[in-house]
C-alpha positions in Angstrom: 126.3 113.7 124.2 125.5 113.8 127.6 124.2 110.8 129.7 120.8 112.1 130.0 120.7 112.3 126.0 122.3 108.9 125.6 119.4 107.4 128.1 116.8 109.4 126.1 118.1 108.1 123.0 118.4 104.6 123.9 114.6 104.8 125.0 113.5 106.0 122.0 115.0 103.4 120.0 113.7 100.7 122.3 110.2 101.9 122.0 110.6 102.1 118.1 112.0 98.5 118.3 109.1 97.6 120.4 106.5 98.9 118.3 108.1 97.3 115.1 108.1 93.9 116.9 104.2 94.4 117.4 103.6 95.2 113.9 105.6 92.0 112.7 105.0 89.5 115.1 101.9 88.1 113.3 104.2 87.2 110.4 106.0 84.6 112.2 105.2 81.2 113.7 108.1 81.0 116.6 109.6 82.8 119.3 113.1 81.8 120.0 115.2 83.1 123.0 118.8 82.6 123.3 121.2 83.5 126.2 122.1 86.5 123.9 119.2 87.4 121.4 115.6 87.3 121.0 114.1 86.0 117.4 111.0 85.6 115.6 111.3 82.9 112.8 109.1 80.7 110.5 111.2 77.7 110.9 113.3 76.6 113.5 115.5 73.4 113.6 117.6 72.8 117.0 120.4 70.2 116.9 122.2 69.1 120.0 125.9 68.4 119.4 128.3 66.7 121.9 131.9 67.2 122.0 134.3 66.7 124.0 132.2 65.8 127.0 130.3 69.1 126.5 126.9 69.5 124.7 125.9 72.7 122.9 123.1 73.6 120.5 123.2 74.7 117.0 119.8 76.5 116.2 119.0 77.3 112.5 116.3 79.8 111.9 114.7 80.8 108.5 113.0 83.8 107.6 113.8 85.7 110.8 113.5 88.9 112.5 116.2 89.6 115.2 115.6 91.6 118.3 118.6 94.0 118.5 118.1 97.8 118.6 121.5 98.4 117.0 121.3 96.3 114.1 120.3 98.1 110.8 118.7 95.0 109.2 116.4 93.2 111.4 114.8 90.9 108.8 117.1 88.0 107.6 116.9 85.0 105.4 118.7 82.5 107.6 120.4 82.7 111.3 122.9 80.0 112.6 123.5 80.3 116.3 125.5 78.1 118.7 124.5 78.3 122.2 126.2 76.6 125.4 123.2 77.6 127.2 119.2 77.0 127.3 117.5 77.8 124.1 113.7 78.6 124.4 111.4 78.0 121.2 107.7 78.7 121.8 105.1 78.5 118.9 103.0 81.4 118.5 99.1 81.3 118.5 97.6 81.3 115.1 94.5 84.0 115.0 91.9 82.9 112.7 91.0 85.6 110.3 87.9 87.5 111.3 84.9 86.7 109.1 82.6 89.5 108.3 78.9 88.9 108.4 76.9 90.3 105.5 
């Protein structure tokens, strides 16, 4: 496989991943970003842990989707992440269903 073929393949996989993200984002309440991954989740629990003078975060997610183009299964029941860097959690806006006028 040439470098050009590999670059084309990765671009196609990334586009498919983005399209999947757009299709599933409405199913989730939170966006979670760590230094290594991007997640969508419906339940987030972050526990700061102090040990030996340093602090890390234990992030537990339930009902999650993982942004990872090489992962064969992106929907996971639970995720546990340990991070020594910042963890960003944002609540997604909830759109009200559009009511049709009769």
